[in-house]
N, C-alpha and C positions, 0 to 999 in steps of 0.2 A: 504493500500500500504506500509506503514512504517513497519507494522508487518512482511511483507514478505521480504522487503529490508534489514532490520537489520540482520536476521539470514543468509541470503545468502551472505551478505558482510562479516560476521564473518567466514563463511565456506570458502569463497574465500581466505581470509587472512590465514587461517589455511593450506589450500592446497598449497598456494604459499610459505609460510615459511617452510613447510615440504619438499618441493622440493629442497630447497637450500642445504640440507645436502648431496645430491647426487653428488654435484660438488667437494667434497673434495677427492683427491686421497688418496689411502691407503699407498703409499710409497712416499718418498721425491723425488724431482727432481734429486738430486745428486745420490740417490740410483738407479733411472731409468737409468741415464747415466752410472753408474758403471756396471749394468747388461748388458746393450747394448754393452759396450766396451769389457766386459769379453766374451760374446758370439760371437761377430764378429771378434775379434782379433785371434781366433783360425784358421779361414780360410783366413782372409785378414790381412796383416801386418799393414797397415796404415788405421785407421778409423777416419773420421772427422764428428763431429756432427754439422750439419748446423743450425737446430732449434729444439726446444722442447717446447711443449705446452700440456695442459691436457684438456680433454673433458670427462666429467662425472668422472669416477673413474680410468681412464687410461691415460697414456701419449702417445702423438704422437710425434715421433722423426723422 
């Protein structure tokens, strides 16, 4: 039983630690805000950002 448990525990730790790298966004929060303001101020004069968060490698504004 210990022969099976140790390799599977090690494999589980590798998978979990490898998945953490996907949560880092490619651009900063300030860059995301600047892109949003630049794109939306063309059509709308007043743009207000209520909230910003990231999920995976993208920001949700």
